[in-house]
C-alpha positions in Angstrom: 115.9 108.0 97.4 119.5 106.9 97.6 120.6 109.6 95.1 118.6 112.3 96.8 120.5 111.5 100.0 123.8 111.8 98.2 122.8 115.2 96.7 121.7 116.3 100.2 124.9 115.1 101.9 127.2 116.7 99.2 125.2 119.9 99.2 124.9 119.6 95.4 121.4 121.2 95.3 119.9 123.6 97.7 117.1 122.2 99.9 114.3 124.2 98.1 115.5 122.9 94.7 115.7 119.3 96.0 112.2 119.5 97.4 110.7 121.0 94.2 112.3 118.2 92.1 112.1 115.2 94.4 109.2 116.1 96.8 107.2 112.9 96.2 110.1 110.5 96.1 109.9 109.4 99.8 106.2 108.5 99.5 106.9 106.6 96.2 109.8 104.8 97.8 107.6 103.8 100.8 104.8 102.5 98.5 107.4 100.5 96.5 108.9 99.0 99.6 105.5 97.9 100.9 104.7 96.3 97.5 108.1 94.6 97.4 107.5 92.9 100.7 104.1 91.6 99.6 105.6 90.3 96.3 108.6 88.7 98.0 106.2 86.9 100.4 104.2 85.6 97.4 101.1 87.7 98.3 100.6 89.1 94.8 96.9 89.7 95.0 96.9 91.4 98.3 100.1 93.3 97.3 98.5 94.8 94.2 95.2 95.3 96.0 96.9 97.4 98.6 99.1 99.1 95.9 96.4 100.4 93.6 94.9 103.0 95.9 98.4 104.5 96.4 99.0 105.2 92.7 98.2 108.8 93.3 101.7 109.2 94.6 102.9 108.6 91.1 100.4 111.0 89.7 101.8 113.7 92.0 105.3 112.9 90.7 104.3 113.1 87.1 102.3 116.3 87.6 105.4 117.9 88.9 107.6 117.0 85.9 107.2 120.4 84.2 108.0 122.3 87.4 111.1 120.1 87.9 112.3 120.6 84.4 112.0 124.4 84.9 114.0 124.3 88.1 116.7 122.2 86.4 116.9 124.6 83.5 117.9 127.5 85.7 
């Protein structure tokens, strides 16, 4: 998400291109942050139990790879 913000601030990519490439990054970042807090608190079981139902965010990201590659090839 850090790099997406840099691209946004510098205007490196148009908004529609950023969204087509990085659309699911904010949700993945949120899921990772939540898991990290659980792991840092030593709550491994609960952390992974909460994490597993949210794996669909990664599926969304992977499903978009071909589209992102097409956008980047332009």
